[in-house]
Backbone as CSV, one residue per row, in Angstrom:
resi,resn,N_x,N_y,N_z,CA_x,CA_y,CA_z,C_x,C_y,C_z
1,MET,40.718,61.508,233.449,40.916,60.379,234.370,39.165,60.170,234.662
2,ASN,39.024,59.217,235.101,37.580,58.786,235.686,37.573,59.055,237.079
3,LYS,36.277,58.747,237.841,36.230,58.322,239.027,36.915,57.338,239.936
4,PHE,37.250,56.195,238.966,38.062,55.094,239.701,39.511,55.511,239.992
5,GLU,39.872,54.996,240.967,41.358,55.280,241.539,42.268,54.907,240.258
6,SER,43.551,55.380,240.323,44.490,54.956,239.115,45.967,54.708,239.987
7,CYS,46.643,54.072,239.154,48.080,53.760,239.696,49.064,53.751,238.583
8,THR,50.275,54.403,239.028,51.238,54.222,238.121,52.654,53.633,238.699
9,PHE,53.504,53.460,237.974,54.876,52.539,238.504,55.923,53.219,237.618
10,PHE,57.029,53.364,238.502,58.005,53.845,238.142,59.184,52.917,238.836
11,GLY,60.302,52.663,237.937,61.419,52.092,238.133,62.547,51.818,237.201
12,HIS,63.461,51.333,237.494,64.657,51.397,236.509,64.691,50.513,235.250
13,ARG,65.065,51.068,234.326,65.422,50.465,232.789,65.755,49.197,232.956
14,ASP,66.850,48.894,233.806,67.702,47.822,234.070,67.124,46.928,235.432
15,PHE,65.955,47.274,235.850,65.582,46.334,236.941,65.465,44.886,237.002
16,GLY,66.224,44.152,237.764,66.438,42.740,237.432,66.107,42.008,238.408
17,LYS,65.080,42.392,239.566,64.987,42.061,241.031,63.805,41.174,240.895
18,LEU,63.458,40.050,240.258,62.595,39.408,240.191,61.794,38.903,241.448
19,GLU,62.789,38.875,242.165,62.463,38.223,243.472,60.964,39.283,243.939
20,TYR,60.886,40.286,243.655,60.023,41.176,244.187,58.441,41.156,243.267
21,LYS,58.560,40.353,242.167,57.640,40.366,241.417,56.163,39.958,242.161
22,ASP,56.484,38.932,242.892,54.930,38.603,243.577,54.500,39.485,244.589
23,TYR,55.255,40.274,245.228,55.048,41.532,245.959,54.369,42.353,245.373
24,ILE,55.084,42.741,243.867,54.340,43.865,243.387,52.936,43.416,243.126
25,GLU,52.923,42.044,242.600,51.427,41.470,242.240,50.278,41.324,243.637
26,GLU,50.934,41.574,244.509,50.145,41.323,245.891,49.841,43.188,246.201
27,ILE,50.756,43.964,245.916,50.304,45.571,245.777,49.468,45.718,245.004
28,PHE,49.682,45.397,243.886,48.419,45.932,242.967,46.981,45.204,243.145
29,GLU,47.163,43.931,243.617,45.834,43.380,243.966,45.064,43.916,245.199
30,TYR,45.989,44.448,246.148,45.350,45.206,247.085,44.662,46.414,246.753
31,LEU,45.593,47.228,245.768,44.793,48.129,245.456,43.553,48.156,244.642
32,ILE,43.475,46.871,243.781,42.090,46.834,242.845,40.953,46.515,244.066
33,LEU,41.588,45.610,245.041,40.594,44.897,246.110,40.101,46.359,246.942
34,ASN,41.081,46.768,247.685,40.691,48.070,248.821,40.843,49.455,248.544
35,LYS,41.328,49.905,247.300,41.290,51.374,247.007,40.655,51.243,245.553
36,ASN,39.963,50.609,245.185,39.149,50.762,243.795,39.997,51.197,242.778
37,VAL,41.346,51.015,242.857,42.404,51.224,241.549,41.615,50.467,240.436
38,ARG,41.252,50.939,239.144,40.835,50.166,238.153,41.650,50.544,236.810
39,VAL,42.888,51.566,237.015,43.558,52.063,235.860,44.804,51.823,236.102
40,PHE,45.566,51.608,235.278,47.097,51.646,235.582,47.934,52.225,234.420
41,LEU,48.701,52.735,234.823,49.339,53.739,233.938,50.957,53.212,233.615
42,SER,51.135,53.094,232.701,52.414,52.714,232.075,53.242,53.571,231.185
43,GLY,54.350,53.785,231.493,55.297,54.503,230.365,55.933,53.583,229.098
44,GLY,55.798,52.362,229.866,56.197,51.370,228.464,57.796,51.609,228.488
45,MET,58.465,51.654,229.215,60.139,51.722,229.200,60.992,50.769,230.076
46,GLY,61.735,50.054,229.826,62.601,49.339,230.659,61.720,48.020,231.257
47,ASN,62.523,47.316,232.173,62.194,45.932,232.643,61.454,45.991,233.816
48,PHE,61.407,47.048,234.720,60.278,47.242,235.628,58.869,47.480,234.917
49,ASP,58.700,48.746,234.077,57.645,48.790,233.324,56.992,47.288,232.840
50,ARG,57.767,46.579,232.062,57.506,45.334,231.411,56.955,44.234,232.627
51,ILE,57.356,44.373,233.508,57.334,43.620,234.825,56.042,43.849,235.079
52,CYS,55.561,45.186,235.703,54.433,45.517,236.142,53.132,45.415,235.095
53,GLU,53.680,45.660,234.062,52.553,45.509,232.892,52.099,43.955,232.724
54,GLY,52.921,43.202,233.037,52.783,41.644,232.887,51.874,41.050,234.267
55,ILE,52.076,41.953,235.150,51.496,41.454,236.414,49.859,42.217,236.394
56,VAL,49.644,43.491,235.701,48.376,43.851,235.385,47.414,42.767,234.329
57,ARG,48.340,42.437,233.308,47.663,41.510,232.327,47.433,40.303,232.864
58,LYS,48.069,39.714,234.016,47.796,38.739,234.573,46.356,38.786,235.435
59,LEU,46.334,40.000,236.306,45.306,40.125,237.271,44.194,40.236,236.217
60,LYS,44.392,41.112,235.250,43.231,41.251,234.260,42.198,39.451,234.173
61,GLU,42.915,38.915,234.129,42.011,37.722,234.271,41.081,37.448,235.165
62,ARG,41.474,37.966,236.510,40.571,38.038,237.231,39.640,39.094,237.549
63,TYR,40.149,40.060,237.120,39.318,41.920,237.272,39.338,41.989,235.938
64,SER,38.551,41.575,235.508,38.466,42.201,233.893,38.160,43.431,233.741
65,ASP,37.804,44.174,234.797,37.294,45.549,234.546,38.539,46.703,234.950
66,ILE,39.590,46.109,235.067,40.853,47.003,234.910,41.253,47.333,233.759
67,CYS,42.407,48.194,233.563,42.551,48.967,232.560,44.222,49.165,232.329
68,LEU,44.899,48.847,231.617,46.129,49.052,231.259,46.515,50.074,230.338
69,ARG,46.730,51.606,230.908,47.201,52.847,229.689,48.243,52.644,229.548
70,LEU,48.883,52.614,228.215,50.243,52.971,227.675,50.384,54.637,227.523
71,ILE,51.423,55.271,228.304,51.309,56.980,228.217,52.607,57.223,227.410
72,LEU,52.365,57.674,225.820,53.615,57.691,225.281,53.922,59.244,225.202
73,PRO,55.194,59.328,225.441,55.965,60.837,225.256,55.907,61.432,223.981
74,TYR,55.945,60.791,222.833,56.236,60.940,221.624,55.144,60.587,220.576
75,PRO,54.156,61.031,219.756,53.408,60.410,218.838,53.759,59.175,217.585
76,ASP,55.348,59.600,217.564,55.766,58.853,216.578,56.102,57.413,217.139
77,ASP,55.979,57.179,218.690,56.277,55.808,219.191,55.464,54.620,218.990
78,ILE,54.167,55.093,218.378,53.107,53.986,218.369,53.671,53.188,216.850
79,GLY,54.419,53.844,215.957,55.070,53.057,214.842,56.330,52.779,215.126
80,PHE,57.239,53.459,215.894,58.435,52.853,216.346,58.662,52.139,217.527
81,LYS,58.425,52.751,218.447,58.325,51.879,219.892,57.573,50.770,219.901
82,VAL,56.234,51.119,219.636,54.961,50.203,219.746,54.973,49.471,218.732
83,ALA,55.231,48.253,218.386,55.055,47.892,216.829,53.409,47.504,216.695
84,LYS,52.795,47.632,215.798,51.758,47.488,215.784,51.098,46.147,216.410
85,ARG,51.941,45.137,216.182,51.224,43.692,216.931,51.308,43.804,218.716
86,ASP,52.027,44.849,219.153,52.105,45.034,220.662,50.655,46.036,220.808
87,ILE,50.270,46.902,219.867,49.515,47.873,220.269,48.179,46.999,221.172
88,ASN,47.885,45.780,220.780,46.638,44.838,221.181,47.031,44.744,223.124
89,LEU,48.312,44.751,223.297,48.625,44.549,224.985,48.123,45.413,225.619
90,TYR,47.630,46.826,225.277,47.157,47.959,226.197,45.809,47.989,225.536
91,ASP,44.762,48.405,226.865,43.525,48.723,226.332,43.272,49.954,226.211
92,GLU,44.498,50.940,226.283,44.399,52.254,225.805,45.645,53.000,225.658
93,ILE,45.870,53.461,224.700,47.250,54.284,224.320,46.820,55.823,224.183
94,VAL,47.660,56.591,225.245,47.365,58.195,225.498,48.715,58.693,224.971
95,LEU,48.419,59.738,224.101,49.549,60.671,223.892,49.092,62.129,224.461
96,PRO,49.580,62.403,225.688,49.143,63.580,225.931,49.550,64.746,225.555
97,ASN,49.193,65.948,225.331,49.779,67.031,224.683,51.124,67.840,225.872
98,LEU,52.017,67.172,225.746,52.829,68.029,226.807,53.564,69.053,226.454
99,GLY,53.584,69.662,225.528,54.110,70.755,225.187,55.734,70.939,225.107
100,ALA,56.063,69.640,224.966,57.640,69.720,224.930,58.266,70.124,223.734
101,GLU,59.304,71.041,224.383,59.913,71.590,223.096,60.661,70.836,222.415
102,ASN,61.240,70.140,222.853,62.156,69.038,222.079,62.152,67.525,222.867
103,GLY,62.887,66.704,222.248,62.446,65.236,222.725,63.202,65.057,223.905
104,ARG,64.197,65.870,224.487,64.595,65.662,225.819,63.527,65.990,226.842
105,ASP,62.709,66.702,226.619,61.516,67.394,227.697,60.812,66.189,227.513
106,ALA,60.090,65.580,226.586,59.140,64.780,226.247,59.108,63.473,227.394
107,ILE,60.151,62.859,227.949,60.168,61.957,228.714,59.625,62.149,230.247
108,PRO,60.365,63.009,230.490,60.065,64.114,232.011,58.630,64.581,232.165
109,LYS,58.296,65.184,231.182,57.028,65.628,231.051,56.154,64.969,231.042
110,ARG,56.208,63.509,230.203,55.111,62.688,230.065,55.211,62.086,231.688
111,ASN,56.420,61.855,232.431,56.403,61.204,233.819,55.442,62.054,234.840
112,ILE,55.870,63.280,234.763,54.811,64.253,235.167,53.453,64.060,235.325
113,PHE,52.934,63.921,233.822,51.680,63.937,233.485,51.353,62.765,234.391
114,MET,52.095,61.273,234.220,51.540,60.360,234.896,51.206,60.526,236.330
115,VAL,52.342,61.229,237.329,52.430,61.494,238.477,51.154,62.407,238.648
116,ASP,50.679,63.472,238.092,49.692,64.070,238.321,48.319,63.541,238.171
117,ASN,48.402,62.243,237.498,47.006,61.791,237.124,46.928,60.416,237.413
118,CYS,47.688,60.037,238.874,47.412,59.051,239.585,47.230,59.481,241.140
119,GLU,46.561,58.134,241.897,46.275,58.528,243.207,47.573,57.537,243.970
120,PHE,48.269,56.505,243.296,49.161,55.664,243.682,50.383,55.470,243.139
121,ILE,51.524,55.310,243.406,52.641,54.953,242.655,53.281,53.953,243.426
122,VAL,53.772,53.118,242.523,54.500,51.702,242.845,55.893,51.912,242.560
123,SER,56.978,52.352,243.335,58.401,52.424,243.126,59.071,51.357,243.225
124,GLY,59.955,51.309,242.212,60.991,50.279,242.121,62.384,50.961,242.005
125,ILE,62.319,51.982,242.796,63.689,52.853,242.414,64.706,52.425,243.795
126,TYR,65.862,52.136,243.050,66.932,51.927,243.900,68.063,52.792,243.756
127,LYS,68.181,53.632,242.693,69.464,54.414,242.378,68.758,55.894,242.870
128,LYS,69.663,56.698,242.743,69.174,58.149,243.230,69.148,58.828,241.716
129,GLU,69.861,58.355,240.747,69.602,59.329,239.359,68.638,58.148,238.613
130,GLY,68.079,59.200,237.357,67.570,58.492,236.140,66.132,59.341,236.385
131,GLY,65.318,59.121,235.221,64.175,59.680,235.095,63.053,58.966,235.967
132,ALA,62.998,57.598,236.462,62.201,57.086,237.263,62.332,57.661,238.670
133,ALA,63.462,58.108,239.044,63.826,58.635,240.386,63.515,59.813,240.130
134,ALA,63.473,60.907,239.240,63.323,62.098,239.386,61.706,62.213,239.283
135,ALA,60.802,61.479,238.714,59.302,60.974,238.917,58.729,60.911,240.243
136,VAL,59.381,59.817,240.982,58.997,59.558,242.222,59.515,60.794,243.097
137,ASN,60.370,61.291,243.006,60.895,62.729,243.990,59.942,63.739,243.792
138,TYR,59.514,64.140,242.450,58.320,64.826,242.176,57.237,64.636,242.609
139,ALA,56.892,63.344,242.936,55.735,62.809,243.321,55.886,63.189,245.085
140,ARG,56.803,63.022,245.529,57.257,63.074,246.766,56.788,64.479,247.265
141,LYS,57.530,65.578,246.555,57.626,66.856,246.707,55.930,67.422,246.691
142,LYS,55.174,66.773,245.801,54.169,67.248,245.492,53.009,66.473,246.497
143,LYS,53.032,65.451,246.891,52.600,64.785,247.991,50.873,64.641,247.627
144,GLN,50.917,64.292,246.386,49.365,64.210,245.766,49.175,62.667,245.692
145,ALA,50.163,61.843,245.432,49.991,60.326,245.083,50.703,59.629,246.259
146,ARG,50.022,58.556,246.904,50.867,57.896,247.915,51.608,56.932,247.152
147,ILE,52.888,57.184,247.499,54.087,56.211,247.309,54.143,54.854,247.866
148,ILE,54.254,53.986,247.218,54.365,52.715,247.700,55.894,52.149,247.123
149,ASP,56.840,51.920,248.186,58.115,51.588,247.837,58.150,49.902,247.969
150,ILE,58.461,49.069,246.941,58.730,47.800,247.015,59.717,47.435,247.863
151,PHE,60.544,48.204,248.278,61.610,47.728,249.106,61.562,47.985,250.428
152,GLN,60.579,48.743,250.824,59.807,49.229,252.018,58.810,48.234,252.474
153,LYS,59.002,46.922,252.481,57.949,46.011,253.049,57.489,46.489,254.499
154,LYS,56.148,46.487,254.614,55.935,46.893,256.063,54.947,45.521,256.580
């Protein structure tokens, strides 16, 4: 990563709480303006990621220097999950060497990679189980990134 700060986001695949969309946008804009965040990392999985990606794309209209990176767990995802027409929705696509021994390891290791490579995490976690919850719990234990929980408005 570069000297700019980065942010990732984790939430559940079935996230349907659209009333938080404006608040998420406020958080992202605050991070851009006050914390020098220029890179947003997305796992590209599920509703929460799609909502956050859409917000980043909207903010790119005002802040053209921000970057949306898609972090893929599997090299085959470019042809399978990310259709060629969708590649242009991202500024960069990253395929980290995760050392995953099998497919089940790849997504959790990708999530750890994202946590390890960001300064801020926006959390839309409202269940105790799932890969997104595990990633945020990992970040809490590591205490490397600041976690902003959208359900804990201050």
